[in-house]
Structures are given as structure tokens and as C-alpha cells.
N, C-alpha and C positions, 0 to 999 in steps of 0.2 A: 219562737220566731220573733223577727223584729223587721221594722222598717226606718229608714233613715229619710228625712225630709230635710230640703233647705241647706244640704250641704253641697253638691255638685250642681243643684239645678238654680241655685240663688243668682240675681242678678247682677250681684257684687262677686261673683266667682266665676272664674274662666278655667276649664280643664286645658292645661298646658300641654300636658304628656301622659302617655299612657304605655305601659310596657310589663308583660307579666303580671304578677301580683301588684304592681305599684301603679299609683296614679297622683299625678302631681296637679294639686290646684293653687291658683294665684287669686289672691284677695286684691281685686281691682282698686278699690278706695279704703281708707282707713277711717270707718263710721264709727270708730269709738272716741273720736276726739269731743271733748264738751265746748258749747258754746261759750261757756264761761271763760274760756282759756283763748282768745283769737289768735294768740301768738302759736299756741299747738295746732289750730285748725291752718293757720297758713303754710306752718311747717309741713303739714300733713298734704296740702294741695300741692305745694311744689315738689314736694317728695313724689308725689303721684305722676307729675310732669317728667321727672326724671326716671320714672319706672322703678322707683324703688318702693317695693310691695311685699307684702308678707305672703309666704308660701309654705305650703303643708304636703306631707306625703301621707297619702292613703294606702293602707296594706289590706288586701283580700287575702286573708289566710285559708280560706277555702280552695285556692289557688296554689298556694304554697305556704308552708311556715318560713318566717323571715328571723333574722338577726338584724338587731336595732343597735345604734349606739345608746350607751347607756344614759339613762336620765332624758330620754326623747320623748316617751311616751306619753300623750295627752289626754285619749280616752280610748276605750276598745268596749264593745257592745258584741253579744252574742257568745259562743262558746270560744273563749281564748283560754289559754294556757300559757304562763309564762315561767321558762326554767333558764338558769345560767347554763352558757354552753361550756364552762368550765367542769369537768370532771373530776371531784374531789378536790382534796387539800394541793396536791401537787399539781394538779390541772389549773387550779385558781393561782398558785404560785408562777406557774409557766406563764399565764395569761398577764399578771402582774409584770413579770420581766419583759414580756413583748410588748407591751404598753409603754413601759420605760423606753424600751429601744425606740419604738417608731412614733411615739407621740400620740397614739390613739388611744382611746379606753381600754383598760386591761380585758374585760370581758363583756362581750354582746349580747344581751338578754336574748333569749329565743322564744318567739312567740308562735304558737300553734293551734288548730282548731278550724272551726268553720265561720268565725266572726270577723268583724271589721275592726281594724287598728289605726288610729289615727295620731300622728305625730304631733309635735309642738310647732307652731308657725315660727318660721326663720325669716331673716330679712334676705339671706343669700339665695342665689339661684340654685336649682335643683335639676341636674341631669341624669338620666336614666340610661345605663349602659347594660347592653347584651354581651356578655363576655365571650360569646363565641366568635364575635367581630374581633377578638383581640388574641393573637397567637401566643400560646404558652402563658397567659395571663396579663392582667394589667398591674404595674406599679404605680400607687397613688401617692401625692404629697400628704403630709400630716395635715390633721384635723379635717380632711374632706370627706370621710367615710360617714355616710348616714345610714344605710339600711343595704342588707343584702339577702336574696333568697337563701333558705337554709342549705341548699346542695353545693353554694360555692364554697370553695375551700379558701381559707385565710392562711397567710404565712408571711414570715418575715425574711427581706432579702437584705443583703449586705452590700455596701458599696463594693466595686471593683478594685478600688485600690484607696490606701491613705489619703491620697491628696484629694479625692472627691469628698472626703469628711472634712479635712482641715480647712479646704481652701474654698469649697462650693457651697458653704453655708447650710448644707441640706441636711445634715446628721448623719450618722454611720448607717441606720438601718431605715427601711421603710416598710409599709404594709403592701403586700400583693395578693391579687384576688383571681382566682382562677376556676374555670369548671364549666358547666353550661347552663348556668342561672343567670340572675339578672342583680343589677346592683344599682343605688341611688348614690349620688355623690353631690356634696355642696360644689360650687364653682366660684372663684374669687371674681368674676364678672358675668355679665350676661351670657348664658350658653350659646345664643345665636352668634356672639363674637369671638367664641374659641377658633384657633386656627390648627386643623389637623394636617401634620405633615406625615408621608410616607417615606420611608426609606428602603432601598434595596440595595445592600451592601454599599452604603453610603455615610455621610458623616454630617451631623447636626450641631452647631456650637451656638450656645444662649448664653449672653451677657444678663446674667441675674437668674432669679428662681421662678421665671416666667414658665418654665414646663412643669404642669400641674399633673400629668400621668402620662406613661409610656409603657410599649411593650416590654415584658420580662425577657424577652431575646434580646433586647438591646444590652450595651456596655456604656455604663456611665462612667466618665472620668472629668477631671479638671485640667486643662491644658493653658498654657500662654495662647493669648489671643493672635500672636502672630508667629511666624517660624524663626524668627530670632528675638534675642533680648532687646536690639535696637528697636525692631519693628513692632514691638509689644510696647516699648515705652513711648514711642511716637503716637501709636495709636490711643494711648491712655486708655485703653480698654482693659488691660489687666488679663487676669484669669477669667477662662469662660466655660460654662458647663458644655461639655462634650457628650453627644449620644453617637454610638458607632454600630453598623450592623443592619439588619434588616428587621424594621417594626415600624411602628406607628408611635407618634408624639403629639400630646394635646398642649396648645400653648395659648396662654392668656396674655392678649394683646397689653393687658395692664391690670394691676392687682388693686380691688377695691376693699380688701382687708387682709390683716395681716395673720397668716395661717397660726401665728403662736396666739394671738387673740381669740382665734376660732377655736383653739385646742382649749383654752381656759375657761370660755363661755360654755365648750360642751361639758367639760368636767365640773362645772359649776351648777348645771341644769338640773 
């Protein structure tokens, strides 16, 4: 038996989201800065004004076993067991290959039991997703996966054509999540600013990699921004990422981090 104090009930902590086994807490101020370093204190103060805050994900394992991005565990208490989701050598090699293709960590450790698991604090916002809200699953950009309930199926999806790889600056493969569980994803901007677009047999064109997640039912290609070469040249937009069909897309109005840097920091955690 265990009890946890001053985690979610602290005056400096705000519970910002709860869904399934996951709870997101936000540290309102950085109280770790030393008075001997006034520059760091000022930086912390203005970072707080800009809503740049540390966030942590809490996982209640008595509600569901969870898969977590490798290296993200900070502490756990109670009955907690950790195993790899890669079964045997060939399973591990398969995870390694999928990790190379999608830019995600190769094998997510699986935590189960009845205890509590707390992940490392991160600077990025955390969005909780109910996968039942996404038809046939959700495709996510590289570096955004943080955790999911163990009943969520992870797979690798390939771009629909070579142009989307060569011209879209997106890579050939992405991670897809599908099932009736829940997922926790990093977001490259405050989650309140994300734009959700629903398509019904329609087309969305995006100039840049601002689409961070989309329904698996959508076809992703890269096309000219205009109908002709001349119109494309006059618009100075070049090629755009194009989503066709029926489904949903999450757009970031701006990107506050480079997903390659997030991937690198996740791998080094």
C-alpha cells in the first residue's frame, strides 16, 4: 500500500488533462532556480509569462497497462512490472527496423501492474487522444509519441507515392496508432492552438509540415500548389502537402520545436 502527497495537490501544480489511465500535470512556475543566479531567475519568470512550463504524464497502471517511449520513466511506485514489447530477437529486430523507418524509438517498454508511473518532465505540451475518435486510426509525425494504453495497436504506414517522400520533407514511413485505447502525444505548440479540420471527400493542401496528425483513411501526397507550372511559379509556394478523402487533420499554426530535435532528445533521454 502506498500514498502520494504533493504531486497533483501542490499549489504549483495544475491538472491540465485526464483521460483513461493518463493524467497530465503542469508545473506553473520553475521553483528550482537559485537566487545566486538572477539571470536564470529572470529567464524562468519570463518563460512563465510565455506559458513555457514543464509538464509530466502520470500513468495509473491499475486502469491499464501502458507503452511508453523509451527512456521517459522518472519514477514508479507500487506493483509495477516493466517488459519490452519486442518478443524475442526477431521481434526486437523488427522494432529496430520500424524505429529507423518512422523516426520513433524502436521498442516501447510496457509497464503493467497496479501502481503509479510518472514520466520525465518535458517542455512540450501533452495532448491526450481517445483513438475511438479517429476512423481507422491516427497517423502521427515523428517524435510525437509519448505513451499509449497497451491495447492500442502500433503499426507503420507508408506514404502513398514517391513524391510525398522526395518532396514533402516527411520521410517515407510514419507511425500509426489504432484501437479502442488512449494515447499521449507531444505537441509542437500549445494544444489549445491546434486547428482540427474534418474532410468529407475533400482536399486539404498545406505548405509545410504543419500537419502533425491525421486519419489513416486519408491519402497523403505532394502536389504543385497551382494547377499549372506557371501558376505555381507565380504563387512562389512550390509544392504542398495534400490530404485527400474523408477524415481529420490536426494542424499546428506554428511550430515551436523541430521534430528532429525532439527525436534526438527522446533517444538520448
